[in-house]
N, C-alpha and C positions, 0 to 999 in steps of 0.2 A: 433560700433567694432565687429569684431566676435573672440570666443575665442574656443579653444580646452578641454576640460575635460582629465585631466591626467587620465592615467590608475591605475586600483587599484595594490599592489605589485605584481607579476607574483612568480610561483611555485619556489621553492629551492632559494626565498630570506628572507635574515633574517629580522624579525618585532621585534620590542617592540611596546609591546602596553600599554597603563596607563590605569589602571582598578581601579577602582570604589568598585567592587562588584554588581554593580547595572548593570540590564541586558542590557546595550548598549553594555556598554564596553566587558562584558564576550561573551557577542553573536559575538562580534569585532573579538574577540582572536579567540574561535571558527570557526565560520568564513573564517578567514586566514588559521587555521593549516587545515582545512581542502580543503583548495586552495592548500598544498602543500607548504607554508612556515615554516620555522622557526621561531616558536614563542615565544618569552618572555613579557613574563607578567611583569609591574612593578607597585607598589602603591607609591603616595608620602604619605609619612608621617607626617602628620601639626602640632595633640597634643602635647603640651609639657607639660602640665597639672600647667604651671602661674596663670590660671583663675580658680580659686575653683569650682570644680564639683557642679552643683545643682543633690540634692536628688529627682530626679521626672521621673514616670516611662517611659521607653523610649523617655524623652525629646531630645536624639539629633537624633537620627539613621538617619531620614530621614533626617539631616542637612550634607552638607559638613565638616564641623571644627566643633568637638565635642572629651569628653572623650572617647565615646564609637568607636571610629576608629578600635578600632582591632576587634571588629567583622566585619569590612568590609576586613580586610585582612585576619583575620580567613579563612571568604566565598571564597578570591581570593584565598588564600593554596589550599582549600580544591579543588576549580575547578582546579586550574593546576597541580595539583596534581594527578588527575584524569584522564587528560588529557597529560598528558606525557609533561609538559610546565614549561620551567624553570622560577624563579619567584623570584623577589629582592623588598624589600621593603626599601625603600629610603626615609631618615631622613631631610623634609626640612624645619622643623618647623621654623630655625632662620631667613630663607629667607619671611617665611610666613609672618613671627608678624610683620616686616620690611616691607616688601611690601604691605603686605595686613593688617592687623589690624593696624598699628600705622597710615598708610595712611588712611585709614576708620575713627577713632575717629577725626586726626586732620583736614580732609577737612569736617566734620559735625561741630568740632568747631568753622571752619571759615566761617561758615554759608552757607556750598556749600552740596549738595547730590549725593555722590560718588557710582561707582559701583564696588566693591569690587568682581567683576566676573569675570571683562573683566580687571582689575589687575592683577587676580590668575592665568588666561590666560597668560597675556603677561610675567610676570615674575617667575610664578611658573610651573604651567604643561609645557609651550612649553620653559621653561628656566630652573630654579634652578631644574627640574626635570631629566632635557637630560643633563646638569653640573652632576647631579649624577652618571645615565649611565652613560657618558663618564669616569668618575673616578675611577667607576669600569671593567674602559676596553672590555665594552662590544661593539663591533664591527656590524653597522646594517646596512643595505640599506633604510630603512622606518620605521618611528612613525607613529603606528595608535592609533587615539580615537573611542568612539563612536559618535560624533559629528553630527549632522545633516548640511553637510555644504559638498560642492566642492573646489577643488580646480582647477582653470582652469590658463593657458596661453593663454594670446591674441597669433592673428597672426601674428602683427604687432606690430611694437615700440610703447607707449605709451607715447599721448603727444604730438607727432612732435620727438620724442628720439625713439634711434635703443634699447631701455632695453626692453624686452619680460619676466614682470617679474611673477612668481606664483602669483595668487590672490585668494581671498576668496568669490566663488558665492552659492547664497540660494540654497537649496536642494531643492529634489523633494513634500517632505512630508511639506509644508508652514507654517503647524500649528504647525510642533513642529521647523523650521527652525531655526539656534541658529548661525547663522553668526554674528551678533549682539555682543555676546560674545565674538568673535575670533577676534574683526575688530582689535586691534593692536599687530598683532602678527605679524615681519617683515618679508619679500619676502625673504629672503635668509634660516631663522627658515621651511617657508613654505616646500621649494624644497623637502625635505624629509619628508614632511607629507601630509599623505591621510585619508579619511574617509570614511571607508570601508561600511558603513550606508548611503551615500549620496543619493543612487536612492531608498531608500527602504521606506515607511510608517512606523510610530509607528507598528499599529494593525499587522502588515505582521512581525515587531519583535516581537513580544508577541508572535505571532502564531508561528514561527520558534523556537524561547526558551521553549514552553513548549514542541512540537515536541520531541525538543533533550534533553528534561526532565531537563531542567536548575534549580536551587534553584533558579535564580536572577529572573524567569520569575515571582514569585511570592513577591519582594519587591518593595515595593511601591518607585513614583520617591525624587531625594532630591527635596529637593520645595525653598532652602536658604541659602545661603554660613555660617549662624549661626541660629540657634533655638533663637527664640525671649527673649529666659527665658532668654538665659546669655547676652543682649546688655548692662545691665549696669552693669555690671559684665567688659565687655570692657572701660567701663568709671570710672572704681572705683578710677583710680589711682588720680584722682582730683575732686575736687566738684564741679558742676556746677552751674555755673552764674547765678542768675535769671536776671530779668530783664520785660519791661515794651512790652506791648503790645498796640500798637498805629494804629488808623489810617489813611487811605492816606491822611487828612489832619493835619495830628501829632499827633491827640488827645488822650493821654491815654484812654484804655477802659478795661483793665486788668492787671494780669499782667503773665509772662511765668516762668517754673520752667530751663530753660536753652537751647541756643537754639540748641543744640546738638539733642532734641528731636523732633524737629523739619526740616519739607519740605515745598516747595510749591505746592501748591494745598493740601495742608491736611484739611484736617474740623474736623473728631473728635478728640478729649482730648483737645480741647481747652480752655473748659471750660469758654467760654467769651457768653455772651448772647447779643443781640440785636433785633433793627427790621426786620434783612433780616439773613440767613445764612454767618456767615464766612470763609471765607479760608485764608491761609496762599499766602501772595501774594509775599513777600519781605522780607529775614534777612537780618540785617543790624549786622553783629558780630562786628563792631568798638564802636557803643553804645546800643550793644547790645538789640537792638531792633527787635520785630518780625510784621511787619505792617500787618494787617487784611483785607478784603476786601470782595466786594460782589464775588462770583464766575465769573461774565461775564467781571470783571475789569482785569481776570488773561488772559486772550486774547492778543497775540503779533502776529504783523505780521513778524516781524526779530530777529534776534540773531546775537552775538558775540562769535564765538569761538579760540581756540588758541591751542598750542602742539598738531599739528596736526601730523598727520603719513600718509604716503603716499607711494602707492607701490612704492618700490626700490629706494624710496628717490624722485622721481622726481615730483616736483611741478608743477600746470599745471599751463600752461602761463598767461592766459587771465581768465573773466567770465567763467562761466557754468552753463546750468541747470542741476538739478541732483534731485534724488528721496532720500528724507531726511526721519532719523526716528532721534527722538528724545529721546525716552527711548522705554528700551522693549518693553513694552504693546503697545506703539501708532503705527499708519499706518503710512507710509512714506506719506512726503507731495513735490509737487515738488516746489520747491525753486531755485535761481539765488543763487551762491554764485560767491565772488569775493572778492579778497586785500582789507583789512579794514588797510586806514593809519588813527593811531591815530591823533588828534589835541592836543591843547595845555591842551583843558580843559582833556584830558582823563590820568590819571596818573596809571592807570593799567602797573602792571610790566609783563608784555604778554614774554611768554617763547621760542617765534619763531612767523614769518608770522602770525597776526591775521586775520582770513576772515570774509565776514557778510552774512550772507545767509537771505535772502529776501525772505518770501513766499506767494504763487499765494492763499492760505486763512489764515485764523488768524488760529494760533496754541494755544492749551491750557496749560496754567504751563510749557512754559518753564523753565530749572532748571537748575544755575549751578552749574558743580561738575558734569551733566552728560552726558553720549557721544554723539555725533552727528557723528552718521556712514551715509555716501554718498553712493549711489548706483546709476548704471545707467546698465540697460540692468539685473538686477538683481546681481548684479558684484560689491563689493566692492571698491572704486575707492580713499577713504580716510576716516580720521574719523580726529575726533577734541574732546577737551571737550568746553563744554559751558559755556560762562565767564560773557555774562548776554543778 
């Protein structure tokens, strides 16, 4: 299928820019201002102080969520003041606690490994933040962020329909491509979304930022949604329940400290010795057991995924082939995607129509809770959550 990349905001249009204080979003605002757009900067405030702050030097500044977000806000305020840009801080902490933090802890306690950044983009950055903009009665033509991705539209209807929705396509800088994080944003929201850095390489971004003497050019990039120092605090509302490490035959070979501390494929921190290195193969939340195995035993040829998002809600009518990404840092793998019909032995409570993916090559450590993102011609054609 052919696609057309949507044009960037034109001169004279009003553009809301989601700003974090980082170089990408700051440069995005500057480029749009220089383009002749009326730019309004907005920052989402996530931290409400319900988690005690850790006393550590620079514990948090390079994470998205933390007690020193005021530093980010101050940097955004200074930039916007210097460049004559209207600026607002929008409190979305209640939504973030419910949709991201509660989801994160709940998924881990059920033996799954969630991706909080995908959840945040769907419900907070492209959800609660925009709802906050509406409450401020801000009228705008476009919403822009510093993500590395493209917004495209197919030249003909998808899957035989007459719908030609906005879809997400890979950025020109493949090393910084962030489409995986954006996979669950609905097509109707994408209509007003643009990514001005879609055709710019990261090295060019730093060069342009330094040329413009932006303070953000000297900042380190955020590496995760939360500093590791705060992980224990997230789970402090209830005690962890220890259980058994077992091998693939069910024999007890050690004790673990609680399933929320582990993920599929993990090797470090297990505290179990054996004739070969052990890796986490499976987490059984009901039995509070963690199955350990040799690395080669973690390979899989297929998976079942559920809770799918399809562009414009148009579900594929039949099986198809796609490039499949099972986690952020994995390479895409070719797979056949087909509807899955549960049999009487499958008592899983699916959230919608589940789909099965059969890979042409074995995949390592397929992890329940992680997002499965389907690409065709570098465009996201669907995404779901891995069940098993």
